[in-house]
C-alpha distance (Angstrom), angle and dihedral (degrees) to the residues before:
residue distance angle dihedral
M1 . . .
R2 3.76 . .
S3 3.79 122.7 .
N4 3.77 127.7 -145.0
P5 3.79 116.2 -92.1
C6 3.78 115.6 -110.2
A7 3.77 124.9 -127.4
N8 3.79 91.4 -92.9
G9 3.79 93.2 54.1
D10 3.81 99.3 -104.9
N11 3.78 119.9 132.4
R12 3.78 98.3 -125.9
P13 3.76 127.1 135.0
A14 3.78 115.8 -102.7
G15 3.80 112.6 -87.4
A16 3.81 94.4 21.6
A17 3.76 113.2 140.0
E18 3.76 121.4 -129.5
F19 3.79 117.8 -139.2
D20 3.76 120.8 -175.6
F21 3.78 108.1 -165.2
V22 3.74 117.7 -164.8
T23 3.75 108.8 -165.1
T24 3.75 124.4 -164.5
P25 3.78 127.6 177.0
W26 3.78 109.3 -88.1
N27 3.78 115.7 -120.5
P28 3.81 115.5 155.8
L29 3.81 92.4 -167.7
M30 3.77 92.4 60.1
D31 3.80 91.1 67.3
E32 3.80 91.1 50.0
W33 3.78 92.5 48.6
A34 3.79 95.4 43.2
S35 3.79 93.3 55.3
R36 3.78 92.8 58.0
Q37 3.77 129.7 71.9
R38 3.78 117.1 -97.7
R39 3.78 92.1 14.6
V40 3.77 131.3 121.7
R41 3.79 106.4 -61.7
S42 3.80 103.6 -157.3
T43 3.78 141.8 12.8
H44 3.81 115.5 -72.4
Q45 3.77 94.2 10.2
V46 3.76 108.3 144.0
L47 3.79 116.2 -115.8
S48 3.79 109.1 -124.7
R49 3.79 119.5 -117.5
R50 3.79 92.7 -118.6
H51 3.78 93.0 49.2
A52 3.81 91.6 47.2
R53 3.82 90.7 50.9
R54 3.80 91.1 49.0
M55 3.81 91.6 49.2
S56 3.81 91.2 46.7
R57 3.82 90.9 52.3
S58 3.80 92.5 47.7
F59 3.82 90.1 47.5
A60 3.82 89.4 51.4
G61 3.80 87.7 53.7
V62 3.81 89.6 62.5
G63 3.81 94.7 42.8
V64 3.81 102.7 -94.4
A65 3.80 113.5 121.7
I66 3.81 110.2 -160.2
L67 3.77 126.6 149.5
P68 3.81 120.6 -116.8
A69 3.81 90.5 -126.3
R70 3.80 90.1 56.5
L71 3.81 91.0 49.6
R72 3.80 89.1 53.1
Q73 3.81 90.5 50.4
I74 3.80 92.6 50.2
A75 3.81 91.4 47.7
A76 3.80 90.1 50.4
G77 3.81 90.0 56.3
A78 3.82 102.6 -97.5
A79 3.78 120.4 155.0
F80 3.78 116.4 -88.4
A81 3.77 137.0 -169.7
N82 3.78 119.2 -109.5
G83 3.80 92.5 -118.9
E84 3.78 90.1 50.3
L85 3.77 91.0 53.1
T86 3.80 90.3 50.0
Q87 3.80 91.0 50.7
V88 3.79 92.8 50.0
E89 3.80 92.7 47.1
F90 3.81 90.0 48.9
A91 3.80 90.4 49.5
L92 3.81 91.5 49.7
I93 3.79 91.4 51.4
A94 3.82 94.0 43.3
T95 3.82 93.2 48.9
S96 3.80 91.0 49.0
I97 3.83 89.5 51.5
Q98 3.82 90.0 49.3
R99 3.80 90.4 48.9
E100 3.82 90.9 50.4
R101 3.82 90.8 49.6
R102 3.80 91.6 50.0
H103 3.79 90.2 47.4
T104 3.81 91.4 49.6
K105 3.80 91.3 47.8
F106 3.80 90.7 49.4
Q107 3.81 92.0 48.6
R108 3.82 90.9 49.8
L109 3.81 91.0 49.5
R110 3.79 90.4 47.5
R111 3.81 91.3 50.4
R112 3.82 91.3 50.0
C113 3.81 91.7 49.1
I114 3.79 91.3 50.5
Q115 3.81 90.6 49.2
W116 3.81 91.9 50.7
L117 3.81 90.9 46.7
L118 3.81 89.3 52.7
V119 3.80 91.1 48.9
A120 3.82 91.0 48.4
G121 3.82 90.3 48.2
L122 3.80 91.9 50.4
I123 3.82 91.0 48.3
L124 3.81 90.4 51.2
A125 3.81 90.6 48.1
A126 3.82 90.8 50.3
L127 3.82 91.4 48.6
N128 3.78 90.0 48.4
L129 3.81 89.7 51.8
L130 3.82 92.3 49.5
I131 3.81 92.6 47.9
T132 3.81 90.5 48.3
M133 3.81 91.5 49.7
L134 3.84 90.4 48.9
Y135 3.81 91.0 50.1
I136 3.82 92.0 49.7
M137 3.79 91.9 47.1
L138 3.80 92.3 49.5
S139 3.79 90.9 47.2
V140 3.80 92.3 51.7
T141 3.82 94.0 46.5
N142 3.78 91.3 47.7
Q143 3.80 91.7 56.9
L144 3.81 94.6 53.0
S145 3.77 114.0 96.9
P146 3.80 117.6 -125.3
Y147 3.87 92.4 -133.7
């Protein structure tokens, strides 16, 4: 049995809904990595060896031991255990917290250095003013005659 063509030219029965499903391989880590700087930019992009080593070292710093080769496999879309996924997500969160703490500490140190530089500059300006006033006063008193 043939149905009536729709307005767009498809041969679907009247009232039939059209669903266009776009399926992509599911990898929850890809979204985490893509939202951060220097992380994997798109789905199925291979994680470089250097980047995987760097991530593995930073993960070890927060107590998660995972090999760089395994990180590359997970980023490429390989199957992973649920506990492994939890460990990697924990490591991503912990490293971001560490990075924020380092950044905050650096900003605080930078602010303190700028404050001390301003204080040192003001002290030098005050000393310069005092020396200038002393020079002017000595010049004026030198020109006065003793009689």
